[in-house]
N, CA, C and O of each residue as an XYZ file, in Angstrom:
492
protein
N      13.033      5.117     23.189
C      12.871      6.036     22.080
C      13.982      5.788     21.048
O      15.154      5.651     21.399
N      13.593      5.735     19.788
C      14.537      5.463     18.714
C      15.354      6.708     18.371
O      14.826      7.819     18.361
N      16.645      6.518     18.089
C      17.516      7.628     17.704
C      17.082      8.160     16.343
O      16.654      7.386     15.487
N      17.186      9.471     16.132
C      16.775     10.047     14.838
C      17.678      9.590     13.695
O      18.862      9.312     13.882
N      17.076      9.520     12.503
C      17.821      9.110     11.309
C      18.648     10.258     10.748
O      19.578     10.035      9.973
N      18.307     11.504     11.142
C      19.023     12.695     10.687
C      19.282     13.564     11.904
O      18.374     13.829     12.692
N      20.511     14.004     12.053
C      20.845     14.880     13.175
C      21.467     16.173     12.658
O      22.164     16.185     11.644
N      21.201     17.253     13.373
C      21.858     18.529     13.086
C      23.154     18.579     13.861
O      23.193     18.265     15.051
N      24.218     18.977     13.177
C      25.536     19.001     13.795
C      26.048     20.436     13.801
O      26.228     21.064     12.757
N      26.273     20.930     15.009
C      26.817     22.280     15.196
C      28.195     22.234     15.845
O      28.963     23.195     15.792
N      28.484     21.087     16.460
C      29.788     20.810     17.060
C      30.211     19.437     16.571
O      29.379     18.652     16.115
N      31.485     19.149     16.663
C      32.029     17.899     16.116
C      31.198     16.688     16.537
O      30.965     16.465     17.725
N      30.757     15.915     15.554
C      29.958     14.727     15.816
C      30.836     13.641     16.434
O      32.006     13.502     16.078
N      30.271     12.884     17.352
C      30.990     11.765     17.955
C      31.142     10.644     16.922
O      30.206     10.373     16.170
N      32.293      9.997     16.878
C      32.496      8.917     15.904
C      31.434      7.815     16.004
O      31.022      7.269     14.981
N      30.995      7.488     17.200
C      29.978      6.445     17.357
C      28.649      6.870     16.726
O      27.950      6.041     16.144
N      28.299      8.147     16.836
C      27.080      8.663     16.219
C      27.226      8.678     14.703
O      26.280      8.341     13.991
N      28.386      9.059     14.204
C      28.629      9.042     12.764
C      28.536      7.610     12.234
O      27.980      7.381     11.160
N      29.070      6.664     12.970
C      28.987      5.257     12.561
C      27.520      4.823     12.477
O      27.115      4.182     11.507
N      26.733      5.171     13.484
C      25.319      4.797     13.498
C      24.594      5.360     12.276
O      23.838      4.647     11.615
N      24.823      6.630     11.981
C      24.162      7.282     10.847
C      24.645      6.728      9.518
O      23.858      6.585      8.582
N      25.927      6.416      9.426
C      26.498      5.858      8.203
C      25.914      4.484      7.904
O      25.571      4.180      6.762
N      25.805      3.666      8.930
C      25.344      2.299      8.739
C      23.822      2.191      8.608
O      23.315      1.149      8.192
N      23.101      3.233      8.950
C      21.639      3.173      8.927
C      21.074      2.928      7.530
O      20.074      2.224      7.388
N      21.696      3.496      6.499
C      21.156      3.369      5.143
C      22.157      2.840      4.119
O      21.773      2.074      3.236
N      23.432      3.228      4.213
C      24.346      2.977      3.103
C      25.618      2.212      3.453
O      26.390      1.903      2.546
N      25.868      1.902      4.673
C      27.002      1.119      5.162
C      28.326      1.877      5.102
O      29.007      1.986      6.122
N      28.712      2.408      3.932
C      30.030      3.031      3.797
C      29.971      4.536      3.559
O      31.002      5.174      3.349
N      28.749      5.112      3.593
C      28.577      6.520      3.241
C      27.395      7.085      4.006
O      26.475      6.362      4.391
N      27.440      8.407      4.220
C      26.315      9.090      4.850
C      25.996     10.351      4.051
O      26.895     11.040      3.570
N      24.708     10.639      3.919
C      24.268     11.865      3.238
C      24.486     13.044      4.179
O      24.249     12.941      5.382
N      24.940     14.166      3.619
C      25.074     15.399      4.399
C      24.496     16.548      3.588
O      24.594     16.577      2.361
N      23.894     17.491      4.296
C      23.457     18.739      3.683
C      24.044     19.846      4.529
O      23.851     19.892      5.744
N      24.762     20.735      3.872
C      25.509     21.789      4.546
C      24.814     23.128      4.331
O      24.507     23.506      3.200
N      24.568     23.843      5.430
C      24.114     25.229      5.342
C      25.371     26.077      5.361
O      25.972     26.279      6.416
N      25.771     26.576      4.200
C      27.036     27.286      4.067
C      27.013     28.661      4.730
O      28.070     29.250      4.953
N      25.833     29.180      5.047
C      25.718     30.468      5.738
C      25.740     30.305      7.244
O      26.475     31.009      7.936
N      24.942     29.386      7.758
C      24.786     29.214      9.203
C      25.842     28.309      9.815
O      26.024     28.308     11.032
N      26.538     27.541      8.993
C      27.568     26.651      9.512
C      27.020     25.441     10.236
O      27.629     24.954     11.189
N      25.865     24.949      9.789
C      25.224     23.776     10.377
C      25.155     22.694      9.313
O      24.961     22.985      8.132
N      25.317     21.436      9.738
C      25.260     20.317      8.811
C      24.208     19.323      9.297
O      24.191     18.953     10.471
N      23.334     18.894      8.393
C      22.409     17.803      8.683
C      23.064     16.526      8.171
O      23.480     16.452      7.014
N      23.152     15.525      9.037
C      23.840     14.280      8.710
C      22.849     13.128      8.826
O      22.149     12.992      9.829
N      22.800     12.294      7.773
C      21.979     11.093      7.816
C      20.797     11.152      6.887
O      20.614     12.108      6.134
N      19.996     10.106      6.956
C      18.812      9.995      6.131
C      19.078      9.265      4.840
O      20.224      9.031      4.454
N      17.988      8.909      4.176
C      18.091      8.182      2.920
C      18.231      9.113      1.724
O      18.869      8.766      0.731
N      17.626     10.311      1.824
C      17.653     11.272      0.728
C      18.161     12.625      1.224
O      17.885     13.020      2.357
N      18.896     13.326      0.379
C      19.362     14.665      0.744
C      18.195     15.596      1.053
O      18.295     16.435      1.948
N      17.109     15.460      0.334
C      15.965     16.348      0.540
C      15.416     16.217      1.969
O      14.935     17.199      2.534
N      15.484     15.025      2.552
C      15.014     14.844      3.929
C      15.888     15.622      4.908
O      15.381     16.255      5.834
N      17.201     15.573      4.700
C      18.119     16.330      5.556
C      17.940     17.829      5.334
O      18.019     18.615      6.278
N      17.699     18.220      4.087
C      17.448     19.634      3.796
C      16.197     20.112      4.525
O      16.175     21.227      5.047
N      15.161     19.287      4.568
C      13.934     19.650      5.279
C      14.183     19.886      6.764
O      13.594     20.788      7.359
N      15.054     19.077      7.362
C      15.389     19.262      8.780
C      16.047     20.629      8.975
O      15.740     21.338      9.933
N      16.949     20.995      8.068
C      17.597     22.308      8.161
C      16.615     23.447      7.908
O      16.671     24.472      8.587
N      15.729     23.283      6.951
C      14.726     24.320      6.681
C      13.834     24.531      7.902
O      13.498     25.666      8.240
N      13.451     23.439      8.560
C      12.644     23.537      9.781
C      13.405     24.232     10.909
O      12.802     24.788     11.827
N      14.735     24.191     10.829
C      15.587     24.810     11.850
C      15.915     26.268     11.521
O      16.610     26.928     12.292
N      15.428     26.777     10.392
C      15.636     28.177     10.052
C      16.569     28.456      8.894
O      16.839     29.617      8.587
N      17.066     27.418      8.246
C      17.937     27.622      7.085
C      17.127     28.108      5.891
O      15.910     27.931      5.832
N      17.826     28.723      4.940
C      17.227     29.130      3.670
C      17.707     28.176      2.577
O      18.874     27.786      2.555
N      16.807     27.805      1.675
C      17.114     26.826      0.631
C      18.365     27.193     -0.170
O      19.169     26.317     -0.490
N      18.538     28.468     -0.493
C      19.682     28.851     -1.330
C      21.033     28.649     -0.651
O      22.069     28.720     -1.311
N      21.037     28.399      0.650
C      22.287     28.176      1.379
C      22.593     26.693      1.598
O      23.613     26.349      2.195
N      21.711     25.819      1.117
C      21.854     24.384      1.371
C      22.453     23.664      0.175
O      22.019     23.834     -0.964
N      23.463     22.854      0.469
C      24.140     22.087     -0.576
C      24.330     20.656     -0.088
O      24.735     20.425      1.051
N      24.032     19.698     -0.966
C      24.131     18.290     -0.611
C      25.449     17.677     -1.035
O      26.058     18.067     -2.032
N      25.869     16.698     -0.239
C      27.093     15.954     -0.533
C      26.983     14.579      0.131
O      26.061     14.316      0.903
N      27.931     13.724     -0.185
C      28.045     12.426      0.469
C      29.400     12.385      1.161
O      30.404     12.849      0.620
N      29.412     11.822      2.372
C      30.648     11.714      3.146
C      30.985     10.237      3.320
O      30.144      9.440      3.737
N      32.247      9.880      2.989
C      32.716      8.506      3.054
C      33.809      8.356      4.108
O      34.961      8.702      3.847
N      33.472      7.847      5.294
C      34.516      7.596      6.290
C      35.500      6.548      5.767
O      35.116      5.616      5.061
N      36.760      6.715      6.121
C      37.777      5.738      5.745
C      38.448      5.977      4.408
O      39.353      5.229      4.037
N      38.035      6.990      3.679
C      38.634      7.257      2.358
C      39.724      8.313      2.395
O      40.359      8.576      1.374
N      39.952      8.919      3.538
C      40.986      9.937      3.642
C      40.503     11.305      3.192
O      39.423     11.428      2.615
N      41.306     12.342      3.457
C      40.875     13.722      3.212
C      40.619     14.081      1.752
O      39.816     14.973      1.478
N      41.267     13.425      0.826
C      41.100     13.777     -0.584
C      39.889     13.127     -1.253
O      39.432     13.594     -2.296
N      39.372     12.056     -0.659
C      38.305     11.300     -1.310
C      37.051     11.109     -0.449
O      36.173     10.325     -0.810
N      36.959     11.807      0.671
C      35.840     11.550      1.584
C      34.572     12.330      1.242
O      33.498     11.986      1.734
N      34.668     13.364      0.417
C      33.491     14.166      0.093
C      33.185     14.059     -1.397
O      34.049     14.270     -2.248
N      31.936     13.725     -1.683
C      31.431     13.687     -3.054
C      30.353     14.767     -3.131
O      29.361     14.704     -2.405
N      30.536     15.739     -3.988
C      29.692     16.935     -4.050
C      28.476     16.760     -4.959
O      28.180     17.639     -5.768
N      27.779     15.649     -4.838
C      26.698     15.318     -5.762
C      25.391     15.114     -5.009
O      25.330     14.361     -4.037
N      24.349     15.796     -5.470
C      23.010     15.634     -4.913
C      21.990     16.273     -5.850
O      22.285     17.258     -6.528
N      20.811     15.711     -5.880
C      19.737     16.309     -6.672
C      19.387     17.709     -6.179
O      18.974     18.552     -6.976
N      19.542     17.974     -4.882
C      19.180     19.303     -4.374
C      20.122     20.388     -4.871
O      19.839     21.578     -4.726
N      21.243     19.978     -5.459
C      22.212     20.962     -5.964
C      21.828     21.518     -7.342
O      22.401     22.513     -7.786
N      20.881     20.896     -8.008
C      20.468     21.386     -9.323
C      19.618     22.636     -9.116
O      18.481     22.558     -8.651
N      20.181     23.780     -9.465
C      19.438     25.040     -9.362
C      19.999     26.053    -10.346
O      20.845     26.877     -9.999
N      19.520     25.980    -11.564
C      19.994     26.873    -12.621
C      19.863     28.355    -12.275
O      20.700     29.155    -12.694
N      18.849     28.732    -11.533
C      18.663     30.146    -11.173
C      19.803     30.674    -10.311
O      20.024     31.882    -10.238
N      20.527     29.762     -9.657
C      21.670     30.154     -8.829
C      22.996     29.765     -9.479
O      24.035     29.748     -8.819
N      22.955     29.455    -10.775
C      24.183     29.176    -11.512
C      24.711     27.769    -11.383
O      25.820     27.493    -11.838
N      23.955     26.864    -10.776
C      24.409     25.479    -10.645
C      23.465     24.587    -11.447
O      22.345     24.312    -11.017
N      23.926     24.137    -12.620
C      23.063     23.409    -13.546
C      23.186     21.896    -13.458
O      22.526     21.181    -14.212
N      24.013     21.399    -12.558
C      24.181     19.955    -12.446
C      23.988     19.500    -11.000
O      23.796     20.314    -10.097
N      24.042     18.205    -10.805
C      23.934     17.648     -9.454
C      25.189     17.929     -8.635
O      25.155     17.866     -7.406
N      26.286     18.237     -9.302
C      27.549     18.486     -8.627
C      27.686     19.974     -8.289
O      27.326     20.835     -9.092
N      28.202     20.264     -7.113
C      28.458     21.656     -6.727
C      29.576     22.178     -7.625
O      30.684     21.640     -7.618
N      29.290     23.218     -8.390
C      30.240     23.719     -9.380
C      31.103     24.868     -8.883
O      32.240     25.009     -9.334
N      30.609     25.690     -7.974
C      31.324     26.869     -7.516
C      32.464     26.495     -6.562
O      32.214     25.867     -5.533
N      33.714     26.867     -6.882
C      34.851     26.526     -6.023
C      34.736     27.091     -4.600
O      35.152     26.435     -3.645
N      34.182     28.287     -4.448
C      34.045     28.873     -3.111
C      33.032     28.091     -2.274
O      33.230     27.899     -1.074
N      31.958     27.643     -2.904
C      30.961     26.837     -2.189
C      31.556     25.492     -1.805
O      31.333     25.010     -0.695
N      32.307     24.884     -2.706
C      32.986     23.619     -2.392
C      33.938     23.793     -1.213
O      33.997     22.946     -0.321
N      34.676     24.890     -1.217
C      35.620     25.139     -0.128
C      34.893     25.279      1.206
O      35.368     24.785      2.228
N      33.758     25.941      1.200
C      32.969     26.099      2.430
C      32.429     24.746      2.891
O      32.409     24.463      4.089
N      31.991     23.910      1.945
C      31.534     22.564      2.285
C      32.663     21.768      2.924
O      32.451     21.088      3.928
N      33.846     21.847      2.359
C      35.006     21.144      2.919
C      35.298     21.648      4.329
O      35.485     20.854      5.250
N      35.336     22.959      4.493
C      35.634     23.532      5.812
C      34.661     23.033      6.874
O      35.072     22.596      7.949
N      33.375     23.101      6.564
C      32.367     22.697      7.549
C      32.350     21.190      7.760
O      32.213     20.723      8.891
N      32.487     20.431      6.690
C      32.473     18.974      6.815
C      33.665     18.484      7.623
O      33.507     17.637      8.502
N      34.837     18.995      7.346
C      36.012     18.533      8.093
C      35.971     18.995      9.543
O      36.433     18.276     10.429
N      35.434     20.166      9.798
C      35.345     20.660     11.176
C      34.299     19.906     11.987
O      34.511     19.631     13.168
N      33.177     19.571     11.366
C      32.060     19.005     12.123
C      31.898     17.490     11.984
O      31.292     16.853     12.846
N      32.434     16.909     10.908
C      32.253     15.470     10.686
C      33.579     14.723     10.704
O      33.736     13.758     11.451
N      34.534     15.160      9.889
C      35.822     14.479      9.870
C      36.570     14.714      8.576
O      36.094     15.401      7.673
N      37.744     14.130      8.510
C      38.603     14.273      7.337
C      38.773     12.935      6.611
O      39.806     12.669      5.996
N      37.745     12.112      6.700
C      37.794     10.850      5.993
C      38.481      9.740      6.761
O      38.810      8.696      6.198
N      38.699      9.968      8.060
C      39.338      8.910      8.844
C      38.375      7.737      9.026
O      37.156      7.904      8.989
N      38.942      6.563      9.220
C      38.126      5.363      9.438
C      37.388      5.487     10.769
O      37.887      6.088     11.720
N      36.209      4.916     10.814
C      35.436      4.940     12.052
C      35.886      3.795     12.969
O      36.208      2.702     12.505
N      35.901      4.068     14.273
C      36.326      3.015     15.222
C      35.326      1.870     15.277
O      35.529      0.909     16.019
C-alpha cells in the first residue's frame, strides 16, 4: 500500500515522514494547512486546497484553515512562508494570498513549530 501524499499531524511528525512528504512534490518545501482552532496540521500534497480538503473531511471549518509553506533547513526565522491561494478571503479581512493578521500568523508559528519543526535540516 502506498503512503498518503497528505497526512494529518496531531503530534510531532517524524523527520523521516517529513522528508518523504517534502520530497514528494517540491524537494525543498512542503505545503501545510493549519487549523488554527483545532490545532491540527495537514502536511503534504501538491496544492494547499488538497490539504484543506483532508482537514475539512476530518471536521475542520474553512474559516479556521490557513495555508503556508514549510522549508526544512532554513532555520526558525525563514522556514515558514505564509502564502497560499486559500488565504484569499476578503469576507474575513484577508485580501491577499499572505496571512495578514498577526495573531493568526502567531498561531500558525506555534502549531508549525510544535508539530513540524523550527526549520532544522532533515536527516
